[in-house]
N, C-alpha and C positions, 0 to 999 in steps of 0.2 A: 678145763671145764667140759664135762660130759654133755652130749647133745641128746636129750631125751626125745626130741622130735624124730630123730633117726629111728628110735625104738618104736614110735607110733607108726611111722611109714613102713617099718619092717613087718608089723602086724598086718597091714593092708597088703603088702607083697605076699605074705603067707596065704592070705585069703585068695589072692589072684592065682597062686599056685595050686591050692587045694580045690577051690571052686571057681574056676576061671570064668564060667558063663553065668554064674549067679548074679542077678541084678544088683548093681551097686547104686546106680543113680537113675532116676526117672524124672523127666521133665516134659514139656510140651514138644520137645524135639525127638523124644523116643526114650529107649532104654540103653544104658551102658553097663556092660558086665564088668566084673572086677579086673579081669585080664586087660580088657581094652582101656579101662580107666587108668590103671597103673602104667600101661604103655604110653598113653597120652600124657600122663604126669611126667614121665621120664623124658619124653620128647620135648615138652614145653620147658622143662628144667634145662635141657641142653641148649635150647634156643636162648634162654636167658643168659646162660654162661657164655655162649659164643658172642652175645651182644656186649659182653664186658662186665656183667654183674659178678660181684665177688661176695663171699660170705659176709654176713652181718649187715649188708646194705638193706635199706628199707624199700619196699615196693608197695605202692598204694593200689588198692582195688576198689573201684567205684562202680558198682553194678548191681542189678537186680538178681534175685535168686535164680539159679539155674545149675545144671550139671557142670557147665563150663566155669561157673564161679568157683565151685569146690575143686575142680581139676586144676584151675589156675592157682588157687590158694595152696594146694598141695605141691604144685610145681615150684612156687616161690620157696617153700620150706625145703623141698628136696635140693634146690640149688643153694641152700644155706642162708637164705635171706630172712628178713623179718617182714611180716605182712602188716600193712596198715589198712584197716577196713573203714570205709567212710560211707555213710548213708547216701544213696543216690538221690533221695528226696530232700537232702539238705538245701536250705536256702543258699543263695549265691554267696552271701557274706560268710556263712559258716563253712561252705565248701572251700572257698578261697583260703580261709583261715586254717582249716584242717590240713589242706595240702601243703600250704606254706610252712606251717609249724612243724609238720612231720618231716619235711624236707626229703621226700623220697627220690631215689635215683630214677624211678620209672613210675608212670601212672597207668594202670590197666583199667580199661573201660569197656562197656558194652554199647550196643547201638543206641540204647535208650539214654544212657548217661553221657555219651560222648559230647553232644552239643553243650550241655550244662558245664561239663568239665572244661571244655575249650574256652567258654565264656568266663569261667572263674579263675583260670590260671593267670597269675600275676607276673610270671616270668617264663622263660623258655624251659620247658621240662618235657622230656620225651614221653609219648603216650603210645599205647598199643591196644588193639582190639582183641578181646577174648572170644568174641563170637563171629569173627569173620570166616571166610572160607578156609583160611590157613592162619595159624598163629605165627606172626612175624614181629620181631623186635629189631629195629635198626640200630639203636644205641641206648645207652644208659648214661646218666650223669656220674661223673667221677669226683665231683667237688662237693658232695653232700656232707653234712656234719656226721661225724662218726657215732655209732651207737655206743651207749655207755659200757665201759669195761670194768666199772667198780661195783657192779651189782652181783648178787649172790648166785644168780643163774642166768642162763642165756636168754636174751630178749628174742621172742619169736612173734609177738603180736602187739600192735598198738591199735586199740579200739576206742572209739569216742563215746562219751556219755551223750545221751540224746539232746541235752541242753534245753534251756527254756529262755530265761532272760539273760543268762550268762553264757559265755563261750563254752562250747563242749570241752570237757576235760579229756586229755589224751592219756589213756590208762595203759601202762606197760605190763604185758602178760608174758610170763616165762614159758619155756618149753616144759619145765617141771609141772607148772600149773595146768597146761593143756593136757599133758599125758595123765596127770592125776585126775583131772575132770573126766576124761574119757573112761578111765578105769573105774572111778567111783560110781558114775552114773550107770555104766554097764552093769556093775555089780548090784547096786541098790535097786535099780529098776528092772533087773533081770532081763536085760536086752540080749537078744540072740540072733542067729542067722535068719530065723523065720520072721523077724520083726520088719515092718515096713512103716517108716516114720514120715508122716506128712509134715513138711516144714513150710509153713506160711509166714513164720516169724522172719524178719529180715536177717540174712546171714551176715550183715555188717554188725549185728548185735551178738554178743557172746552166747545168748540163749539160743539163737538160731544157728550159729556156727559151731560152737563147742558142745554145749549141753545136749543138743539134739542131733545135729548132723555128724559131728566127729565121734560122738559116743556110739551112734548107730553103725557107722563104718568100722569102728574099733571092734564091735560085736559081730561083724560080718553080715549085717543087715542091709536094708535097702532104704535110701533117702529119696523121698518123693518131693521134689523142689517145686514150689508154687511161686509165681511172680507176685501174686496178690493174695490178700487175706479175705477175699470176698466169700461170704457164706456158701453160695452155691458152688464155687470152685473147690472149696475145702470138702464139702459133702460129696461132690462128684469124685474127688480124688480118693476119698475113703472107700466109696462104693466101687469105683472102677478098678482100683489097684489093691483092694483088700487091705487098706491101711490098718495097722494095729496100734499105733502110737501117735497121739496128737498133742503137741505142746502149744501153748498160747498165753496171751494175757487175758485177764478177766473180761475186758471189753470185747474181745474176740468171741469168747464163749457166750457172752450175753447176746451178741448179734446173731450167733448161730441158733441160740434158743428161740429168739424172736422169729427167725426165718422158719425154723421147724414148727413153731406153734401155728404158723399161717400156711404151711405147706400140706396140701391134701395127699399127694403121693410121696410118702416118706422114702428117702433113700435107704438102701441096705447098709447098715453100719454094724452088722453082727460081727465083723472081723475085729473091731476095736477091743483092746484089752487094757489100755493105759492112756489116761488123759492127765496132763500136768499143766497147772497155771502158775505163772510167776510174774513179778514186776509190778503187780497191783494188789490192793486188798481184795479179799474174797468177796464174792456176791453169792452167798449161800442159797438165796432164793433161786437165782438163775442156775446155779450148779445143781440144785435139786431138780429143776426142770430138765436140765441136760441129762441127768441120770435117768429120769423117767422116759426120755426118748431113746437112750442108748444102752441103758442098764450098766453104765460105767460111771463111777464117781470121778470128779475132778479133784486130783490131789495137788499139793502145793510144792513149789520149789522156791525157797526163800534164801537169797544170798545177794551178793553184789558182784559186779564185774571185778571189783577190787579184791574180792575174797570169795572164791567159789571152789567146789560146792560147799554148802554150809548146813542147811536144814531142808529136809524133804521127807517123803514117805517111801517105805518099802511096800509095794502093793500086795505082797504076799502076807505081810504082817498086818497091814491096815488097808484092806481093799476099800473101806469107807473111811474118810478122814474123821478125826476127832473134831467135833464142832468147834469152830473158832481157832483151831490150831494149825500151824504151818507144817508140822511134822516134828521129827527129832533130828538131832545133830548127826551128820554122816560120819563114818569112820574116816580117820586120817586128819580131819580138821578139828579145831578146838573152838569153843564158844563160851563166852561168859557174859554176865549181866552185872553192871556196876552202877553205883549211885553218883551223885554230882562230885563226890570227892575221889572217885575212882576205886572205891571199895566194893568188892563183890557183895551182892545182896543175897538174902536168903531165898530159898525156893518159894515161889508164889508171889514174891515182891516185884514191883515194876522198876525197871532201870534201863540204862542204855545198853544196847547189844554191841558186842565186840567179837571179832573173829580173827583167827590166824591158822596157818597150816601151809601145806604145799601149794595151795591155790592163792596164796597172798600175792598181791601185785608187787612188781618191782618198784613202783612209784608212778608219778605222773611225769610224762615226757617233758623234759626241760623246765620243770616247775618244782624245785625243791621246797619252796615255801608251802605250797598247797599240799605237797606230800607230807611234810612235817605236821601240818594241821590235821591231816586225816589219820595219823598214827599216834599211838601212845604205848610206849614200852614194847614195841613189836606187835601190837594188836591193831587191827583196822577198826575204826569207829564207824559202825553202820549208820549212826545217827537216827536210829529207830528206838522207840520205847517198846520193850517186850517184857514178858514174864514167862518163867518156865514152871510148869505145874509139877506135882509130886511124881508123876510118871515120866517126866522128861520131855513132854510136848511143849513146843515153843509157841506162845501166843503173841502175835504182833499187835501192839496197842495202837501205834501210829507213828508217823514221822515227827521227829523233833522240830524240823523246819516248818511243818504244817500246823503246829500246835496253835490252837485258839486260846487266848488268855482273856477271860471274861471276869471282871471284878476280882482279879488276882488268882482265879482258879484256872487250871489247865484243862483244856477239852481236846480230846483227840477226834479229828474229823472221821477217821476210820471207824471208831467205835459207834458214832452216831449213824454213819452210813450203813453199818452192818444191821442195825435195828430197822432203819427205814426200808432197806432192801427187802425185808420180810413182809412188808405190807402189800396186800394184793393189788393196790392201785399203782404201785411204783415199779417201773421197769428198770430204771437206772437213777442214781442219785449221786451228787457230789456236794459235800458240805464244806463251807469256807467261813472265815471270819471277816466281817466288815466293820468299819468304824462305828463306834457308839459313844455318844457324848457323855453318858453316865458311867457305863461299865468298861469302857475302853474298846471292847469288841462285842459284837452280837453274832449269834450263830444263824447262818442263812443256808437253806438247803435248795439247791437247784435240782429239780425233779423232772425226769422224763416219765410221763404217765404210761401205764399199760394200755393196750388197745381198748378203746371203749370206755376208759375210766375218766372221771372228772376230778378236778382238784377239790378236796375237802380238807382245808388246813386244820380245822378243829379236830377232825377224826385222826389225821396224822399226828397232831400234837398229843392227843389222848393216848394213842398207840405208843408213841415214843416215851411219854411220861410213865407208862407202866413198866418200862425197862431201864430208864435212864434217870439220873439225878435231875432235878428240875432245872438247874442252871445249864445243863447240856442239851435241853430240848430246843430245837430251832424256834426262833421267834418269827421267822419269815420263810415262806415257801414260794419259789419262783418256778413256773413251768417253762421248760425249754423243749424244743423239738428234738434236740440231740445235744449231748455233752461234747464240748470241744475236745479234740484229740491231738496228741503229739503226732505230727506227720511221719516221724521216723519209727517210733516204737509202737504206735497204735494205742498207747495208754491214755487215760483221761488227763488232760492238761489242766491241772488245778489252778495254775496261775491265770490261764485264759478264762477259766470259770469266774475267778475273782474279778478280773477286769470287766467281764461281761456284766456281772451282777452289780458292779460298782457304778456302771453307767446309769445316769438318771432315767433313761427310757426303759431300763430293765424291769423296774418295779412300779412303773407308772400305771 
């Protein structure tokens, strides 16, 4: 079985030879050039091997974004191991579960995550610091479960879904998928040596690790690693380091817009050329405001960790996104839309999205049942309702699991949210279904008002009714100071919104 991760590392080694002093990584500790980065990657890989690590062993990494996060990840791969990324913000139970289920030979931590990891460990498992004065590994466990050898490609990454009420799923990603992701994003987004990518997305998430960081390094560019996604930190990084590429979730861009709307001295963001959002439905009103501040549109990246890349924009073809569309299908991967019987639907018809290609996951770690449920005939079920228009642009209608059923009719929360986002009084909104004695469920909108705005439910209802069928118009509007967010990904936590609105005090 060929090792495509060796091919990825060879590209980075080539950059180290051709442009040794070109900045590869920037964080609060300073700048690391390509030569120094790859030298340290090699040194850390040697430390791992000398400590007893053997190829195919799994090494967990629980740490915040930093240059040493990426250097340590690359070192695990150079030593032949499979990396397990775990969100440092995970609750104790999820952290314990993730470490125990992945059964790594070693757990790498930083100063911030070390106490939580020590508290979460349920057995003796070696740990090592990635940000100490020196990278030292005393030992690794030799009695861990073997990595699967019956898969079609080499396991190189296990990354966890962010989780909500259920346990996070451990997604197995191959070396083929990682290399294909780097190649595809570099090509479609036209990344190059001059690009400087601001990464505030958690590197424990594939969007922060592979789609942005790994693709930028593959292109010979510079990764600017931020530990937090706070608006001022992001804006300062763009201005101070002349950032060209910013990836994020919709919520992050919405917060940035609010910050810019209230900032007198605007930062210099003239270096930006590419902004990409993924993981959440679009907020076109907020994105329009972002474009007015930066002169750069927010494009989409629609995929899943289980199958990536899938749908995005080429900024040279579409510098401005098609309204309501996530983009077009990328080269190398396949995409289809099917009905309830698994038959492909005609263009323009709504159905379930499915994808396959080099970026298809190897499955869920030690969970064949869930793997089988997620796949059909070699295709990954995205569990999203989409339609593809005549020009090939993919429009995401909503999540199957979020669907509101009112009087037997299906209502996509995302569709209703897209409309309400366009009202001048609304800064952010989340739509959920709550129990209704007559219709089964009613449509309720949790609204964060724009600065200085007051709730006018009648005006919002009239505005929504002009663009939606009457049964889709919310019957209630509840004002919140902020929408609950998933602590790991930063996305709106729809289940938490539902629980909040279901409380008797929420609508009293």
